[in-house]
N, C-alpha and C positions, 0 to 999 in steps of 0.2 A: 079201507083194505085195499092193498095194491093189486093191480091186475095180474094175473098169472101169465108168464111168457107163453108165446104160442110155440107149438113144438117145431114150426117152419122157421122160426127165428133163431140166426146162428148166435151162439154162446161163446164168450172168449175162453181161450184155452187156460187150464189151470197151470199156473206156473208158480213154482215155489217162491213164497214170500210176497206173491202179488195179490193174494186175495184179502179183502177187507178184515180188519181185526173183529173181534168180536162187539167192541163198541162202536163200529161203523167208521174208524178212520184208517188211513193207510200206515203200514208199519214205518216208523222214524228212519231206520236204517236204510231202506229201499228208498224213501225220498231224498237222503243225503247221497246215496249212492248215484241216484239218477241225476241231481244236480251237479255233482262232480263230473259224470260221464258226459254231460252236455256243456257245463260251463267251462271245464279246463280247455278243451279244444277252441271254443268260441273265445276265451281271453287270449290264448295264444295266437289266435287268427287275427284278433283285432290289435295285437301287439305289433305283429308282423306287418300289417295294413298301415298303421301308422308310421312305422320304421321305413318302410319302403316309399310312402307317400312324401316322407320328409325328405328323403334322399332324391325322389324325382323333382320335387319343386325346389330344392336348395342346391342342387348341382352336384 
């Protein structure tokens, strides 16, 4: 039996779609959205980095 949280420990806010599913997993649409939210700017930034580094070193 897991220990009960103490009343002084902070609990995370209840955001829509952020709670665990009844089977214990994270909702798949939320996972996909977060990967896109982080992955798209990261991919664009890496693309720009390579493009500008190429310009810098090739003249």
